[in-house]
Structure formats: C-alpha cells, structure tokens
N, C-alpha and C positions, 0 to 999 in steps of 0.2 A: 414599647411603652404607650400608655392611654393615651389617646392624644385629648383626652378632657382635662388632663392635669398640665397637658403643655399648653393648649389654648387658654384655659383660664390663667393660667401663672404669667399670660399676656397682657387677660383681662386688671392682672395686678399691678402691673407697670401704670397704667393707666387710671387706676381708681382706687390702689391698695385696699383691692377687697380679697382677700379668704376665698380658698374653695377646696374642696377635697375631702376630707377628714372633716365632720363636724367636732371633734374633739380640738381643734386648733381654733382657739380664740379668735373671733372675731373682731371681738372689742378692744383687743391689743392694736388693731391700724386704724381706729377709729376716734374720734371725735364727737362727743352729741354738741357742742358747743355749735354759736354762727359761722367758726370757720372754718370746721370740720373738712369742707371738700379740701380748701387751700390747703391744708396740713397734711391732708392726705399726698393732694399734688407732690406736695415736697418731700416727698418719702423718699430716705433713700433708694437708687436703683435697687442694692443687696439686703432691701429689708424684707421681701418675700424669693427664695431662688424661685429662678425660671432657668425648666430644661429647656437644654437643645431641643431644637421642633426636629420631630420623628421626619427619616427619609423619604416617605413618599410625598410629603408636605413644602412647598415652596412659598417664599413669599415674592418672591421676582418674577412669578408669571410662569407659561408655559414650558419646560425643557425638556429634554431628551431628545434622541437622535436626529429627528424632523424639525426640530424647530427651528423657525427663519429659513429653512428649506421650503423654495417656491413650484422648482419642479419646471421654471423656466415659464412658467402661469400655462404649462400644457400638460400638467398631469397631478397626481397626486402622490406626496412621500408619505410613503407606509414603512414599521418597524419590524424588522426580524432577528431575533437575537441581537439586539442590543446595538443592531447598523443599520439606518439609511438607506433607502430605496427610491428611486421615481417609479410608479404605473403611469405611462404616459399615455397618452391621448391617442386617436387613429391617424398613422399617418409621423409620428412622433416617437422616436426611440429611445429607451433611456439610458444613460453614459455613469450612471451611478445615482449621483444626486441633480444630478440636468433632464432634460428634455433633449434633443435634437429633431430637427424634422429632417423625414427620409427627404433624397435625393432624388432629384427625376419624378417619372411615372410607375408607379409600382402596382402588382397586382395585388389585391387587400391577400389572400390564399391561396395556394397552390392549385388549390379546388376550381379557385374561380376560373383561373386559363385553361381548365380541361373542360369547365362547360358546366350548365346545369340537368340536363336531362337530354333522353334521347332524342326527342322531337324536333321540328323544325321552330324554332320559337318567331312566328309570324308577329307578334306584337308583344312588346314588351314595356318597362318601366322603371324608373329608379327613384328615390325618394329617401329621404331621411326624418325619422320622428323629431322629439324635439332637444334629445338627448345627443345627439348624432350619431343615431344609429342604422345605416344605411338597410334600406330594403330592396330587394330586385320584386318585381311581380312579372309574371310571364305566361301566355299562353303556349301550349307546351303538350305532346304526346298524341298526336293529333290521328285520326282514323279517317283519310282521303275518301273513303266510301260514303260512311254516315254521316260526317263532316262537326263530328266533336269532339270537342277541347279538352282537357282539363285545365285550371289556373293554378300554378306553381307559384310559390310564395317563399323567400328565403329573406332573414336576417344576418348579420354579421353580428357576433355577439364571442366575446374573451377570444378572440385571434382564429375562430372558425364560423362557417355559414351554418346554420341552426335551421330546419323547415316547419314551417307550419302546415297544418294537414291542408291538403291540394283541396279545394273547389272541383267536384267530378259532375261529369254523366249529362249536365244543364248549359254546353257553351257552348256556342256554333261560329265558328271563323264566318264573318260575315261583313260590311265595311262601318259595323258600330265599334267605335274603337275602344280601346283597352281603356283602364282610368284608375287614379288609387290618387290616397290623400287622407293626412291626418287630424283625426278630430281633437277636442281641447283636453281631451282627456288622452291625448297622446293612444288610441284606439286605430288602427289604418280600416279605413273602409274603401272599398272597391268596386269598380263598376264594367261591367264585362258583357257582353254579346247572347244571348238568351237563344239557344236552340227551341224551335219549335215544330208541333207534327201537322201535320207535313211541314216539309221543309220550304215549300213556296210560301208559308205564313207569311206573313209583315217581319220583317225583324223588328226583334223585341231585343228589354236589356234588363239586368238584375242589380242593384246595391245594394251588398250585403257589408260587414260590421265586424269585423273580430274582436268580441270583447275579455279576450285573455281565454279565453278556454275551447268559446267553440264560433261558429258563422253564423251572423242572427241577419234576416234577410232583414233590408230596412224597405224594401218597396220593387217595382218591374214599372215597364212600359213597353210601351211600342214606337218604335224611330229608324229610321236611317243610319244617320249621322248623329254622332253625342259628344257631349264634353262633360267634365266631371270637378265639382269645386267642393270644395268644405270650408264649412266658417264656424267657429263653436261647436254644436254637435248637429247641422243640420248639412245634408249633402245637399248638394244641389246639382240637378243633370240638365244641359243644355240640350234641347232635341230638334231635327228636322224631318218634316213631314210634310208632305204636298202643298208645299210654296208659303210652310209655316214655322216659324221658330219663336222655341216655345223652353220655359226654366222652368221647372218641376222640382221643388223640394220635399226631403226628406230626413226622418228620423228627429224631427223638433216639431215648429208650427210650420204643419203640410200644404200644401195648393200647388199651384199654380201661378204663375205672374202671367199678363196679360201678354198672349198672343204677338208678334208682330209679321208682318206679311215681308217675306224677302224672297227671292228668285236664286238664290245663293244655300250654298247646302253644308260644306265641309265646315267646319263649326271648328274655333277654338274658344276656351273660357276663362278669367280669371276674377277673382271676386277681390274685390274692395275694400275694406278698411272694417267698415259698417256690412262688410258682406253683401254685398249686392254685386251682382254679374257685371263683366265687360264681357262683351263676346264679339267675335269677328267671326265672318261667312265670309267664306270662298266661292267664286261660280264664273257669272262673267265679268264678274268685278268684284270687289273686296269692300264686303261695308262693318263698317264698328260699330259699336253703340252699348250705351249702359242705362242700366234701369238704377233710374233717383230713388226709387223708394216706392214713386206713385207710378210713374210712367217709364216706357222707352225714352231716351232721350239720343238721336243719332251725333256724330262724329260729324263734321265735313269728309267730303268724300278723297280719297287717298286719289292718289295720282300715282303710279310704277308702270314700268315697261315690262310687268308679268301682274298676272290676277294671280298666282300660283300662292299663296301665302303657308307658312310654313309652320311660325310660332308667334303666341301674345304672350306677352309679360307687364306686369305695372310696376313704375317707380314710382314709388309715391301712392295716388291713385290713377295716375294717367297713363295711358296704354304704353306700349312699342310692340313693331310685329317686325317680325322676319319672314324674307320673300323667299320662294326658292333660287334666286341668283344671287344671295346673300344679301342683298339690298334691306336696309334697319331704317325703318321711320318710328320718331316717337312726337307723339300730342306734347305739346309744350306753350306756353304764351296763347293760346285760344287756336292756334295750328299745329296741321304738321312738318316736322321739320327732321329731311333728311342727312340720317351721321352717316360717318363712314364705312362705305359696304367689310362686313363683318368676314367675305370672303367674295369670290370674283373669276374661280376659275368657272371655264365653259362645260368642266366633266362634273363639275360639285355637286351636291341636291342631298335630302335628307335633312335640314336645318334645324338646328334644337337649340332653344334661347334658355337661360337660368338667371335670377338675378344672384346679384353676391354684393354681400354689405350694402348699404343704405342706399345708393345709386350706382351700384358698378353694374356689369352685364358679362356671359359668359355666353360664347357658342360654338356649336362642335359641330359638323361638318360631314359629310365624308366624299371623298372624289375619286375618281377613276384612271389612274395610271395603271392598272391593268398588273396587278390584283388592285380593287378599290381599298383605300387606308383611311382612318377615323383619322382625324383635326380639329384643331380648338384654337381659338383667341382670348382673351381679355380685352374689355375697353375699360381704355381710362380716362374716358368724359371724351376725348377728343379722336384717340389712335387706338386699335385693336391690334393687339398685342401678342405674341404666342408665351407658353406659359413651361418651361422647361424641354425646348423645340417642339412642340407642341403642333404648330402649322408647319415645315421645313421636312424633309427630307421621308422617309416613312410616318411622320405623325405619332400619334400615339401611337396606333394599332403597331406599326410596322410589322407588319404581319406576311406572312407566306400566303396567307387564306384569304379568299374577301372580306374584308370587314364594312359592313352594312347598317345603316340609318342609326345614328349615335343616338344616347339622349343623355342631356349632360345634367347636373345637381350640385349642389355647394350647401355645405354646414361649418359658418364659421369659414374657417382659413383651408378648408378640408372641398377640394375639387374634385368629382366624380364623372365617369363616362362613362355608360353601359354600351354595347355595340352586340349585333348579329356577327359571327363569326364563322367563312365556312357552312354557313347554311344549316348547319345543325347543333352549333352551341352559340352560350353567350360570354362573352369575355369583358372584365372590367376594369379598367384601373382608376388611380389614383393621383392627385400631385397638392402638393404645398404650394398655396399660391399669399398673394398679400389685396384684400378687397381695395 
C-alpha cells in the first residue's frame, strides 16, 4: 500500500481534509463560513476512512528485536534473521542479549601468547586509540653487527592482530628511547632512535606519523635521552644533550621551548591539558619541572631513598612519579606527598604507571623469584590492590620463562599489560577492572 494514502488519512482526522484522487469532492468536508474550522474538527471519525498503517511504519517509536537492549552498556545489539545478539566490547563476551566481563587475565588472541616477531624486543610500548583499539609498537629483528633494527606495529582489530607497515632500515638501538602516542585525528605518532653513519656519530631520533596509508616523517633531531608526548596535532619531544634539556615541537606550530640546564639525563614527560610539558629528569637527583607556556617552573626538590625514576604521570595537571623501589610521590597542595608504595620487594624493578579513570593509578613491575614474573596493582586513593590475582603467586604473567619490562595501559575498564617474555617474544594480557 502507498504510505502517502495512509498518512493523508491521518491528516483527515485532524483537519477533515481529503487527499489522493482529485475526483473526491474536497468541498464536501469543508464549510466556507467563519466556523469552518470547528465544523471540520467536529467531523465524526468515520467521515473519511483511514487505512491501517503499513507494516513498516510505527507510531510507537523504534521496534524490532534490538528494541530496548543495551548489551549491558558494553556492546552493540545487532539483528540477524529476525533475532538479536550483542557484539561486545573488548574484554566482554556475549551471552546472547547481554555482555559479560571476561574473568581474570586473558590474552587477546592466541597469536599474542606466541609473540610478535623473531628478534629480541629490546624496546616496546602499548597504547590505545580513542576507540579503545590497542596498539603495540616495538623494536625487533635486529642485526647485532650493524645495530640496525625494524620498528614493528600491530593493532588488535576484530579479534586478531593486524600489522601496519613496519619502519625499516633507519633505526639503531641506543639510549634514545622508543615513544608512541595518538594525535587528535587518532593518527599514530612514533619516535624512534635514528641509525647514524658512522655509528660513532651522536645519537639521533626521528618522529613519524601514520596517516592511514603511509608513514610521514614529522621531523628529526640529535640527542641522547628522549621522551615523547602528543597534544592536538603537535608532537613534543623532550631531549637531553650536553647538560641541557630541551623540548622540540613537530607537526604544528614548530620550534623549541627554551632550554633548561640540568645535570640529570634520563627523561620522562607528560603533557598537561593545555599541551604544556611536565618533565622529570633523573641523574644524581630527580628534577621535575613544568613549562607554563612562558618559562620553566621547577617543582620543589623530591626527596626519596633512590634517585632511580621509573615513570611519570599526571593526575589532573599535577605530577605523580614512580621510583625504582616502588615508592610513589604525588604533588598536591603545593608539596610532594608520599603515597603507599606500589610494590616493595627488593628484587622488583622495571616499574610502569598508567592513569585509570579520573584520579586512579595502575602500576606494573617485574620481580625476580626465578624466573621473573610480571605483577600489577590498582590504587584506590589509599591503598594498592591486586586485580584478579595480579600481585600474588605468578602474578599476571605466571610463566615458566622470564617475564620482563612490563608496560601497563588502560582504556575505560580494560587494563592491559605488555612485557618481554623469554627474551625472544612479547606477551600481552588484559583484565576488566573498575576505576
């Protein structure tokens, strides 16, 4: 049936207007006098017959198998063959019309537990794009003679790992760290050490961006120790060279921020909400400083039992630092406050921090019970708690091979940890938790 006739019939109930075939007299339902409107509204309901609405039209809102199904707010309802089912978020499983969290720590796919490449992953990192897709970036397939490495990149899409084109031929293993972040367009930006000829030339670095089709070089420089941050479409690289720390910006309004003389070298950097860098440098002491858009503004000096800085994050716009021995300090109320230690085992090392929700923290580290295992905890504002057995027994890795150098990251309620296992491969596991 033509839906125009049905819709016009509905209009007849409201206005007593005829529609459709012009041969039907419109004047029969109208009065030209001053009370014509009232007369029309008073017309009996059977004055103009109205057909039943077609099957594909509803006056009661959306209908169908997916109507009212939320998939536990962790998925999307799909209809197939007249039946509804849930396509669930990563870490959640469909029970038909609901999504249920996967219990414990789980690998994302079988291929993850077998590793990503044939070389030794000396540097690796884990991050999520804005949709929650996890990416793994690592240096691999190295040549010990020429010290040349490839940069491998994979992302987890539709239940399996998808490889992006690797960056090859220009990477050298050095003190220049690997870095990765996303810009506002969800384009992956990577920073990696540059291979110089001859190898005795000062260490360098390259910043490249994946535009969805190919790698585009954003810039390069020379330095020994590096840290990367991205805000908007601008990549900021903190560098240390010759007792001076400097931040160079690529991909937008470029240029360098004024240098700052420091005797410390190894760097950690985070960007605040305005894109200004907060940098922690470690050496004989730990220095934390912020650029306020005009000049560097150092924080009060940190006091700690160790100067071995492991990681830096921001809660709001204020820094939180993790030390080698598991000590955690947060700047709040104008001074540094010592939080409960994330871990305290004397054989613990390689700590990693991540933000979790608005004010939560995650920590991962390795311990040496022979073999090494990877452990993790979540900070609730007062104490550090384990996630599904993550800090006892074999921890997250629970492997017979050495598990080392974990990197922890989170998106929503999904917590994932990447680490080197057996010196020849990378392993990755995730769990669902609550910030």
